[in-house]
Residue, then its C-alpha position, 0 to 999 in steps of 0.5 A: m500500500s502507498a501513502a495518500l497525499y491530498g491537496l491542490p495541484n497548483c499549491d507550491t507546498c503540495k508540489k514540494a511534497r510531491n517532488w520530495l516523495n518522487r525523489f525518495d521513491v515513496a509510493h503515493t497517490f495524489t488527490d486534488y480535493r477541489a476536484n474530488p471532494v473529501a467525504a464529511d466523515t473523512l474530514k471529521d476523522w482527520a480533524r479528530q486524529l489531528g487534535g481538532w478542526d483548528k489543526l486541519v483548517n488553515k486560518s492564515g490564508t486569504t480564503w480564511r481572511n475573506l470569509l464573513p465573520q459569522r462563517k469563522n465560528p462553526g459550532s459543530d462538525p456538520e458546520w465545519t464539514l459544510l464550510l470545508k466542502e464550500y471552501p476546500a482551500l481552507i484545508r491545510r496542505p498537504v494532508v498525508v494519510q499513511p497506509d495505517g490510516s494515520v494523518s498528518v498535515g503540512f510539508s517540511d523536508n525533516g518532517f517527511k524524513k521522519l514520517f517516511g523513515r528516510 
């Protein structure tokens, strides 16, 4: 089995992560989560594994800053999943799902070396 990488194809961080995986011959699949939306149950599982919605949602990007103030305080899992379905760019990038189902977000050279044992 291989790792699954979720992100946006034009995202610079996703490109760096994909290049790193290719350079180190790490088998993986890539899913553009704008073209192939992630199921609500999967988003909830990712948030749970990461320690909450705040760990999954990128609040420093333009998409978040441009949201109406009332949209920035979802009070429930369904509200969060609806927001992420409407604005997939809010999901931190990339999301890495290991074959065992464990989830991590973001990319750094050292982080990927630890994550993939390289």
